[in-house]
C-alpha positions as CSV (number, residue, x, y, z in Angstrom):
1,M,6.2,-2.6,-51.2
2,D,7.1,-4.1,-54.7
3,F,5.0,-5.7,-57.3
4,S,6.2,-8.4,-59.2
5,G,6.5,-7.6,-63.1
6,R,4.9,-4.3,-62.6
7,P,7.8,-1.6,-61.4
8,D,5.4,1.1,-62.0
9,M,3.5,0.4,-59.1
10,L,6.7,0.5,-57.2
11,A,5.9,1.9,-53.6
12,K,7.2,3.6,-50.2
13,L,4.5,4.1,-48.0
14,I,4.1,5.4,-43.9
15,V,1.8,3.1,-41.8
16,G,-0.4,5.7,-40.1
17,P,-0.8,5.8,-36.1
18,D,-3.9,4.0,-37.0
19,G,-1.9,1.1,-38.3
20,R,-3.3,1.7,-42.2
21,I,-1.8,2.5,-45.4
22,S,-3.4,4.5,-48.0
23,L,-3.4,3.0,-51.6
24,P,-4.4,4.6,-54.9
25,L,-7.9,3.0,-56.5
26,A,-7.9,0.8,-53.2
27,G,-8.2,3.7,-50.7
28,E,-7.1,2.9,-46.9
29,V,-6.3,-0.9,-45.9
30,M,-5.7,-1.9,-42.4
31,L,-2.2,-3.5,-41.7
32,A,-1.7,-3.3,-37.8
33,D,-0.6,-6.4,-36.6
34,L,0.2,-8.2,-39.5
35,T,3.4,-10.2,-40.5
36,R,4.6,-8.7,-43.8
37,T,3.3,-11.8,-45.6
38,E,0.0,-11.3,-44.3
39,A,0.6,-7.4,-45.3
40,A,0.9,-8.6,-48.6
41,K,-2.0,-10.9,-49.2
42,A,-4.4,-7.7,-47.3
43,I,-2.9,-5.1,-50.1
44,E,-3.2,-7.7,-52.9
45,S,-7.0,-8.6,-51.6
46,S,-7.7,-5.2,-51.5
47,L,-6.5,-4.7,-55.2
48,A,-8.0,-7.5,-56.4
49,N,-11.0,-5.4,-58.3
50,Y,-8.2,-3.4,-60.2
51,Y,-5.8,-5.7,-61.2
52,T,-5.4,-9.1,-61.5
53,N,-2.7,-11.4,-60.4
54,L,-0.9,-9.0,-58.4
55,A,2.4,-10.7,-56.4
56,V,3.1,-8.3,-53.5
57,Q,6.5,-8.2,-51.6
58,V,6.3,-5.9,-48.5
59,T,9.3,-5.0,-47.2
60,V,10.0,-2.6,-43.7
61,T,12.6,-0.1,-44.3
62,K,12.3,1.9,-40.9
63,Y,10.4,1.1,-37.8
64,T,9.1,4.2,-36.1
65,A,6.3,2.5,-33.9
66,N,8.5,2.1,-30.6
67,R,7.2,5.3,-28.9
68,V,7.0,5.8,-25.2
69,L,6.2,9.2,-23.7
70,L,8.5,10.6,-21.1
71,L,7.2,13.3,-18.4
72,G,8.1,14.7,-15.4
73,A,11.6,16.7,-14.4
74,V,13.4,16.3,-17.4
75,E,14.5,18.9,-20.2
76,H,12.5,17.5,-22.9
77,P,9.3,15.5,-22.1
78,G,7.1,14.5,-24.6
79,T,6.7,11.7,-27.1
80,L,10.0,9.8,-28.3
81,T,10.2,7.4,-31.3
82,F,13.0,4.8,-31.5
83,D,13.9,2.6,-34.4
84,G,14.4,-0.4,-32.5
85,T,13.5,-1.6,-28.9
86,P,14.3,1.2,-26.6
87,T,15.8,1.0,-22.7
88,L,15.1,2.9,-20.0
89,L,18.2,5.0,-19.7
90,E,18.1,5.8,-24.0
91,A,14.2,7.1,-23.2
92,I,16.0,9.5,-20.3
93,T,19.0,10.3,-21.8
94,R,17.1,11.4,-25.2
95,G,14.6,13.4,-23.2
96,G,17.9,15.0,-21.0
97,V,18.6,14.3,-17.2
98,L,16.9,16.3,-14.7
99,A,16.0,19.9,-15.2
100,G,15.4,22.1,-12.2
101,P,17.6,24.0,-9.3
102,N,20.3,21.7,-8.2
103,Q,19.3,19.2,-10.2
104,A,21.1,19.4,-13.5
105,G,23.4,16.7,-14.8
106,Q,22.4,14.2,-12.1
107,V,20.8,10.6,-12.9
108,P,17.2,10.7,-11.5
109,E,17.0,9.2,-8.4
110,R,13.9,7.3,-9.1
111,C,11.2,7.1,-11.9
112,A,7.8,5.2,-12.7
113,I,7.1,3.4,-15.6
114,Y,3.4,3.1,-16.4
115,R,2.0,0.3,-19.0
116,G,-1.4,0.2,-20.0
117,S,-4.2,1.6,-17.1
118,N,-3.1,-1.0,-14.5
119,Q,0.8,-1.7,-14.3
120,V,3.2,0.5,-12.4
121,V,6.7,-0.2,-11.8
122,W,9.0,2.3,-9.8
123,V,12.7,1.9,-10.8
124,E,15.4,3.1,-7.8
125,L,17.5,4.4,-10.9
126,R,20.5,5.8,-9.1
127,A,21.0,2.8,-6.7
128,L,20.7,0.4,-9.8
129,M,23.4,2.1,-11.8
130,E,25.6,2.9,-8.6
131,S,25.2,-0.8,-7.9
132,G,25.8,-1.8,-11.7
133,N,22.7,-3.7,-11.6
134,T,21.4,-4.5,-15.5
135,L,18.2,-3.5,-14.4
136,A,18.9,0.2,-14.5
137,D,18.3,-0.5,-18.2
138,L,15.5,-2.4,-18.8
139,R,13.7,-2.5,-22.1
140,L,10.6,-0.5,-22.6
141,R,7.6,-1.3,-24.5
142,R,5.6,0.6,-27.2
143,D,3.5,3.3,-25.3
144,D,4.8,3.1,-21.9
145,V,5.2,6.2,-19.9
146,V,8.2,7.2,-17.9
147,Y,7.2,9.5,-15.5
148,V,10.7,11.1,-13.3
149,P,9.7,13.0,-10.4
150,S,11.4,16.0,-9.3
151,M,13.4,15.4,-5.5
152,S,10.8,18.0,-3.7
153,E,7.4,16.1,-5.9
154,R,4.9,13.7,-3.6
155,F,2.5,11.9,-5.7
156,V,0.3,9.0,-6.1
157,S,-0.5,6.7,-9.0
158,V,-4.1,6.7,-10.2
159,L,-4.4,3.6,-12.4
160,G,-7.4,1.7,-13.5
161,E,-10.9,3.1,-15.1
162,V,-9.7,6.8,-15.1
163,Q,-9.5,9.2,-18.3
164,H,-5.6,9.6,-17.9
165,P,-4.0,7.0,-15.5
166,G,-0.5,8.2,-14.3
167,A,1.0,10.0,-11.6
168,I,-0.9,12.7,-9.7
169,P,1.2,15.1,-7.6
170,L,-0.1,15.7,-3.6
171,T,-0.9,18.9,-2.3
172,H,-1.5,20.0,1.4
173,N,-5.0,19.6,0.4
174,S,-5.3,16.7,-1.7
175,T,-8.1,15.0,-1.5
176,L,-9.1,11.5,-3.2
177,A,-11.9,13.2,-4.8
178,S,-9.4,15.5,-6.2
179,V,-6.7,13.4,-7.4
180,L,-9.2,11.1,-9.2
181,A,-10.6,14.7,-10.7
182,E,-6.7,15.4,-11.7
183,A,-7.0,12.0,-13.3
184,G,-9.9,12.6,-15.7
185,G,-12.6,11.1,-13.5
186,I,-13.7,7.5,-13.9
187,T,-14.8,6.3,-17.0
188,D,-18.3,4.7,-17.5
189,H,-16.5,1.2,-17.5
190,A,-16.4,1.9,-13.8
191,G,-20.2,1.8,-13.0
192,N,-22.2,3.8,-10.7
193,N,-20.6,3.1,-7.3
194,P,-16.9,1.7,-7.7
195,H,-15.2,0.1,-4.9
196,I,-12.1,2.2,-5.2
197,Q,-8.9,0.6,-3.9
198,I,-5.9,2.5,-2.3
199,V,-2.7,0.2,-2.2
200,D,0.4,0.8,0.2
201,P,3.2,-1.0,-2.2
202,A,5.4,-0.9,0.7
203,S,3.4,-2.9,3.0
204,G,1.0,-4.1,1.0
205,I,-2.0,-2.9,3.0
206,S,-5.1,-2.1,0.9
207,R,-8.3,0.6,2.0
208,V,-11.6,0.4,0.0
209,L,-14.0,2.9,-0.5
210,T,-17.2,3.6,-2.5
211,L,-17.4,6.2,-5.1
212,K,-20.3,7.6,-2.7
213,D,-17.8,7.8,0.3
214,V,-15.5,9.7,-2.0
215,L,-17.9,12.1,-2.8
216,N,-19.0,12.6,0.8
217,P,-17.3,15.6,2.1
218,V,-17.2,14.1,5.4
219,K,-15.8,10.6,4.8
220,S,-13.6,12.0,2.0
221,L,-11.8,14.2,4.5
222,E,-11.0,11.1,6.8
223,V,-9.1,9.5,4.0
224,T,-5.0,10.4,4.1
225,L,-3.1,9.8,1.0
226,R,0.5,9.0,1.6
227,P,3.2,9.6,-1.2
228,G,3.7,6.5,-2.9
229,E,0.4,4.9,-2.8
230,I,-1.9,3.5,-5.6
231,V,-5.7,4.4,-6.3
232,F,-6.8,1.6,-8.5
233,V,-10.4,2.0,-10.0
234,P,-12.1,-1.8,-10.8
235,K,-14.0,-2.1,-14.3
236,S,-17.8,-2.7,-12.9
237,G,-18.2,-6.2,-11.9
238,F,-14.9,-7.1,-11.5
239,Y,-14.3,-6.2,-7.8
240,R,-13.1,-8.7,-5.5
241,A,-11.0,-7.6,-2.0
242,T,-7.7,-9.0,-3.5
243,Y,-7.9,-7.7,-7.1
244,V,-5.2,-4.9,-6.8
245,L,-2.8,-6.8,-4.5
246,E,-3.1,-9.7,-7.1
247,R,-3.1,-8.0,-10.3
248,L,0.1,-5.4,-8.9
249,S,1.8,-6.6,-6.0
250,P,4.1,-8.3,-9.0
251,L,4.5,-5.1,-10.4
252,V,5.4,-2.2,-7.6
253,S,8.7,-3.6,-7.2
254,V,12.0,-3.3,-9.3
255,A,13.3,-6.6,-7.5
256,S,10.2,-8.5,-9.2
257,M,10.5,-10.2,-12.6
258,A,7.3,-10.0,-13.3
259,F,7.1,-6.9,-15.0
260,Y,10.5,-7.6,-16.9
261,A,9.6,-10.9,-18.1
262,G,10.2,-11.0,-22.0
263,V,11.6,-7.2,-22.3
264,L,14.7,-7.7,-20.6
């Protein structure tokens, strides 16, 4: 950050996770989602009460906002930051290849990319790499979550209005209620009795239950969850019978370009 004619004010600042910088006298200034020109004007405005005729020039020397979360059967799971826009293979390579018995050194057979609370795509990574398909190295976006399951793991994807969207392992005694509980439970935005939808991305078949049915011990036991299914909790007031399929069907297949638009 350079102040024209004021070399004494030259400063290198770090934008915090909340998108703010801290300036002497002016305090915190929000710069999130601003261009460099807009950021300069915001800084000039915040210091206008203390200095006159300031001309600020903002320069970015390093980008660290491109972060993704890598989870599952890798050697070093956790948050990864990149100077540029990372690709799927870069993230998995940084985290280490599969960990666990008989898996060390192997390329993951498949992995899931979760984007926000209502988008997920499964990538058949090993098959794509062996065929030379460039989709194996698709570009990720900030705050994507990459989940690499172990070879023996069975799980479902829980999305929508839950506290912790993502992959939930299935056990022999898993129920829809227990899976929702492992996802942190539903949020207040889901309403009092949301219509919870279970989608099989392979067939497109959707099943719908109300939360009251899920909490009913008898009806809950009638629901069998299958590996790979998507459990979706919509916002209150937005339920329609085809909502999940319309919103998620372009995203659950690696063959679909909807998920990759603008990121390759």
